[in-house]
N, C-alpha and C positions, 0 to 999 in steps of 0.2 A: 853606298858602302861597297864599292867594287873591291873584290879580293885581288890584291896585287900579284899574288901567286896563282898560277893556273893549276896547281895541284888541287884535286877536288876536295871540297868540304864533305864531311860525312856526318849523317845523323843516324843514330841507332835508337829507334823507338821500341822500347821494351814494355810489354804489358804483362800483368801478373794473372795467371790462371785463365788465359784465353784459349779456348778450344780451336783446333785447326779448322773445323767446319763452320765456325762462327763468322762467316764473311758472305756478303751478298754475291760477289762475283764467283765464289766457290759453289754457289747453288743452294745456299740455305733458304728455305721457303719463307722465313719470317724476319730474320735479322736484317736491319737496314744499316749498311755501311757505305754510303754513296761516295765518300771521299777516298776511302781505301779502294773502292771499285774503280774510281777514276785513276788512282795511282797505278793499279794493275794495267791500265791501258798503255802505260809507259814502262812496264816492268815485267818481271818474271816471278812466278809463284812456285815454290817447291811443295808439291802435294804430299810428299812422304818425308817430312822433316820431323825429327823426334827430339825429345829430352831423354837422355839415357838414364837419368835419375830424376823422375818428375816431381820434384819439390823445390822450394825456392832457393835455398843456399847451394845445394849441389848443382842445380841447373845453372846458376850464375857462375859457379866455379868453372864449369865446362865452357861457358860462353866467353868469360874473360881470359881464360888461360890457354884454350885450344887443346886441352888435355882430356884424355878419357878419365872415367871415374876411378879406375884402378891407379892412375898416376896422380890425380889431384886428391884422392883419398876420401871423398865424400860419397858414400853409398846409401845414405838415408838422411834423415833430418837430425841435425844436432847443432845447436847454437853455441856461441861463445868459444869456438875453436879458431885460433888466430889465422889470418890470411897472410901468408909469407911466400908468395909465388914470385919466381924470378922474372917472368915475363907476363904482362897483361896487355890488353888492347890499349889502355890509356898510356901505360909506361912506354910502349913501343912508339906510339904516335907522338907523344910529347918529346921523346928522344929524337924524333925525326923532324921536329920543328912545328908540330901542330899545337894550336891552342886548344886545350882539352877541358871540358866542363861536364859534370854530371848533375842532374836534377832529379829528385824523387827517391825511389826505393833503390838501395844498394844491397842491404842484408849481408854485410861483411862484418868482420870482427877484428879489432874494436870498431864500434859503429862509425867513428870518425876516420877510419883508415881510408886514405885517399886512393890506395892501390894504383897510384901513378897519375891520377887526375891532378890538374893544377888547382881545381876547386870543386867542392861538392856542396850543393844545396840539398839538404837531406830531409827525407820523410819516408821512413821504413814501414809506417803503419802503426799498429797498436802498441808496440814496444813492451812486450810482456816482461822481459828481463829487467828493464829499467823501472817499470812500475812496481814489480815485485820487490825490488831492492830499495824502493822509496827514494830514488834519485831525482834530481832536478831534470825533468824531461827535456828542457831546453838545451841541455848539454849534448843530447843525442838526437835532437829533432829541431828542424827549422820551421816546420809548418805550424806547430802548436803556438809558439810565441807570436807568429804572424797572425794567426786567427784571433788570439787574445787581444792583440792591439786593436782589432776591429770589433770584437764582440764582448770584451770584458775579460777579466782575469779568471772568471769561473768557467769560461767556455772550454769545451773539450771535444776531442775527436769522438767521444762516446755519447754525445748529447742526443743522437737519434734513438738511443736506448737499446741498440742491438749489438750482438757480439761480432767479433772479426773473423770467426770461422763457422758461423752458423748460417742457416738458410731461412731465417725469418726476415721479412721485408718491412722496411720503413723508409718513406721518402726522406731525403735530406732536408733538415729543418731550417737551414740558413739559406741565404741567397746562393744561386747557382755558382757565381764567381768565387765563392768562398769554399766550394767543394775541393777536396784534395786533388781531384782530377784537373779542375780548372787551374789550381795553384801551380801544378807541375808545368802546365802550358804557359802560364804567365811568367814564371821564373825562366823558362826556356827562351821565351821571346825577349826577355830582358837581357839574357846573355847575347842573343843575336844583335841586340842594339849596341852593345858595348864591347864586342869581341875585338881583338887586335887584328885589324884587317890586313896587316902586313904578313899574316900567316894564314894558312888554311885552318879550319876549325874541325874538331870532333866533339859533337854534342851527344851525350847519352841522356835521353829523356825517358824516364822510367816511371810508369804509372802503376800504382798499387792496385787499381781496379782492372778487370771486373771481379777480382778476388773479393769475397765478402769483407766487410759488411755490405749487404745488398741494400744500399742507400742511394739510388740514383735520384737526381732532381725529379720532382713530381711531374713536370711536363714530359720528361722522357719516359717515365713509367706509364703515363697515360697513353703514349704512342702505341703501347702494346696491349692495352686493355681491349678485350673482346676479340683480339686476333686469334684465329684457330692455330693451335700449336701442333707441331709435328708429333706423331705418335712416338712414345718412348720405346726404344728398342729393349726387348726382354728376351735374352737368349735361352736356348734350351737347357742351359746350365744354371740359370738364375736360381737363387736360393742356396747355392753352395757356399756363398761368401756373404758376410754381413759387415755393416759399418761398425767400427769399434765405438764405444762410448766417447763422448767428446766433452770439452770443457763446459762447466755449468752455465757459462754465459752464451754458449753457442749451440742451441738445440737444432735438431735435424728433423723438422716436421715431416710426417708421412701422410697427413690428410691430403686428399687429392687437390682441394682448392688451394691450400697453402703451398703444396708442391708446385702447382702451375704458376702461382704468384711468384715463387722464387725463380722459376725459369724466365718469366717475363721481366723480372727485375735484373737478372743477369744480362738479358738481351739489351735492356735499357742502358745498363752500364757501358756496353759495347758501343751503342750508338752515340752516347755522350762522348766517349773517347774519340770516336770517329770525327765528330764535329770539332773537338779540340785539336786534333791533328790538322784539320783545315786551318785553324788559327796559325799554326806553325808554318805551314806551307805558304799561307798568304803573307806572313811576315818575311819569309825568304824572298818572295816575289817583290815585296815592298822595298827590301834592302838590296835588291839587285843581285842576289846570289843564288837564286833557285836553280838556274841552268848550269851552275858549276857545283851542284850539291847532289850527292848520292844518298838516298834515303832507304834504310833497311827497317822493316817492321817485323817483329817476332814476339813470341811470348816465352816464358820460362817453362810452362807446362800447361796442361788443360784442366778440366774439371769433369768428373763423371756426370754431375748434374742430373741424378736420378736414372741415368741409363743403367739398365740391368739391376735396378734397385740400389745402386751404389752412389756415393757422393765423394766429393773433393778429389785430391790428387794421390800420388804414390802408387797408383794401380798400373798394371801392365797393359791395359786396354787403350785403344786409340783415343777415346774420349779424354783420357788422362795424360797419355804420353805423347800423342802427336800434337804438333804445334804449327801455327802459321809461320811462314817465312817468305816474305815478299820484298823484292828489291826493285826500286825505281831508279833508273839511270838517266843522266842528262841525254837529251836527244842526240847530241853530236857524237856520242860514243858508239853509235851504231849497234847497240846491243839488241837482243831479242825484245819484242814487245808483246804484251797480251799473250804470254806463253806459260803453259803449265809444264813443269818438269817433275818426273816421278822418280828420280834417283833417290836412294835412301841417304839422307843427310842428317846431320845432328848439330846440336848447339856448339860443339867443339870446332865446327867448320867456320864459325863466324870470325874468329880472330884471324886465321890465315886469309879469309876472304877480304876482310877490311885492310889487312896489310897489302894484299894484291891491288885493291882499289887505290890505296894511297901511294903505291910504289915503294913500300917499305920492305926490307928484306925479312922474309919469314924465318923465325928461329928454327934451328934444327931440333930434332927430338919432339916436335909437336905431333900429336896424333890426329889433329884435324887437317883438312885440306881445303884449298880455295875452291869455291863452287863457280867462280867466274867463267871457266871454260864452258860450262853448260849454258851460261847466259850469252856466250858468243856463238852458240849453235854447234859447239864441238862435242865430241863423244870421248871424254877422257877415260882412262882406265880408272875404275872406281871400286870401292869396297863391296864385298858380296852382301854384307849384312851389318846390322847394328846390334850390339849387346846392351840391354837395359836391365835395370834392377831397382829395388827399393827395400830397405829394411822396414818392416811394418808389423812387428810382433808376429802373431800367428798367420798374418797375410803377407809375410815377407816373400818377395817374388823375384824371379830371374826370368828374362825373356830374350828372344832372338827374333829379329824380323828383317826381311829385305824389302819391306813395303808391299809385298804381295802375299806372303805367308808369315805366320807368326807362331812360334812355339813358346809356351809359358810353363815354368816349373815353380811350384810353391815349396820353398825349401823346408818348411816346418811340418808339412803333411805329406809331401811327395806327390801331391796331385799334379797332373799335367793337363794342358789344354793345347789344341792345335786349330788354327783358323786359316782358311783361305780368304784373306781379306780383299783380294782382288775381286772375287766373286761375291763375297759376303762382307762388305765394308763395315757393317754394324756389329760384326762378330756375334751373330746370332746362333751359329751352328758350330758346336765343338766337335771337331772331326777326329778327336784323339783315338777313338776305338777303330774307326774305319780307315785310318791312314797310317798304319803301323810302319810300313817301309819308310815313308817320308819322316815319320816321327823319329826313327832311329838316327837318320841323317842330322836332323836339327838338334836332337839331344847330344850328339857327338860334338856339334859346334859349340854348344853351351859348355860341355865338359872341357873343351879346349880353352875357352875363355876363363873358366874358374880353376883350372889346374894350378896348384901351387898357392892359391889364396889362403890367407891366414885363418879364415874360418874353418877350413878343412872340408869344404863342400865336395871335394873329389878325393877318392881313395881307390887305388888299384884300377884306375880308369873308369870308375863309376860314380854317379852322383850319390852323395850321402845325405839322408834325410835326418832332420832334427838337430843339425849343428847350430850353435848359438849365432844368430845373425848379428852383424855389427853395423853401426851407422857411420863409422869412420875407420879408416885402415891405418894401422901403425906403420905398415910396410911402405906407405907413401911418404913418410916423414912428417906427417902432421903432428903438431905439438898438442896432442889430445890432453896431456896432463895440465895444460894451462887453462883448460875450460873451467869457468867458474859457475856454470849452470848445469847441473847433473841430472835434470829431469829426463826421464825416458818419455819423450814427447808423443810417441805413438803407443803408449801402454794403454791397457784397458782400465782407465781410471777417470773419474770425473774431473780430475785436476789436469788432465793432459791437454796440452795446447801446442799449436804450431801456427806460423804466420803465413 
């Protein structure tokens, strides 16, 4: 299956809720990722890559559009807001002659919105909205009918008996190859089998895991049984913040044994995905296109996973907001190999980077930038810092980081934190009191980012505490009125849910 065009093929491997430290080559003492470790031998890893709004929909908006959150308008979690962006990665590549395909999680609205892909084979996960409205789930999911063809019409994604946002563990009850993770791989390989070889391809292979449910195949869970786990970081500020109540189907166990089991299951999900990625790279080799394919591996955000007593995403700390970003290049390109780069990059940089790889003109007015110059060993002029945030009820947060230091402001309480993450990567020591001169500089940077925002966070050049946080910005042009699901998903209620 030789590609008649020498323009590179591109695969974007996206995983949901995968922490930046969850890689063997990055030094994690327990997690086994041998195939990603091997990919790093031919590639570059960005150690200070972030999701500026660390939850599913907003992170994908940054990734697909190349825009900051102020421009794409998603500054928290809110489902059912239409996606109507002028430029996306697939629309630009399709317009340039690429054959484009997505497999797995999209988390756009409407669910079948192609956002520029020629085709999408879809599995977004639990599908709260569709289940709540008693819709035919096959209209917005391709995995479930596929599973039912093999296990009967009563089979469901829920058959393990655990919820999609909790930290209870149950091994997958069906065969490994029927797991959603394996399904994404199988469908991706099927695309590689039948892609139009007169064109280069762009494949977006999007895994719902290691996001809960924590349901890895039993053999993968056994890999981590008995392994000593790294000590959980507990900062000198722990106890200041708590996890809000969650949906009734997704408990957050605090018992030490259950907590450790959740961590092991999360690691097992990662290793399972690592092995599935090897299936894809082996298929590329089999079909003769591996050496003309650039592979990008990243996540949409991380998971606190009990660090500092906290869970899931939406938090300003590195466990939640920092992501893996690994690029493997064909050997003939002469790019850096086995290289760690510490520039502060963000999901919005992926679109211009992919355009740069493909030789496609990068649209004007994007706020992301190509990171390829770093991979060539250059030292491009680069941004000073990244502004991040998340609407999260009383834990709504704003933050600024350059990858070495981080300033955090909780907009509802006025609480501030300041970390020297270069010396204190686990964010154990809040330096807010002892670093007042530095704190003023970083506070001014945040004021500059928030000045003029519709929430009214800044008045007379100062931060204003207690303004109503928003999860979507009208000033961005989002059609918020079209949303048909009005749940405040991060509210303190047992009915609150997010994917």
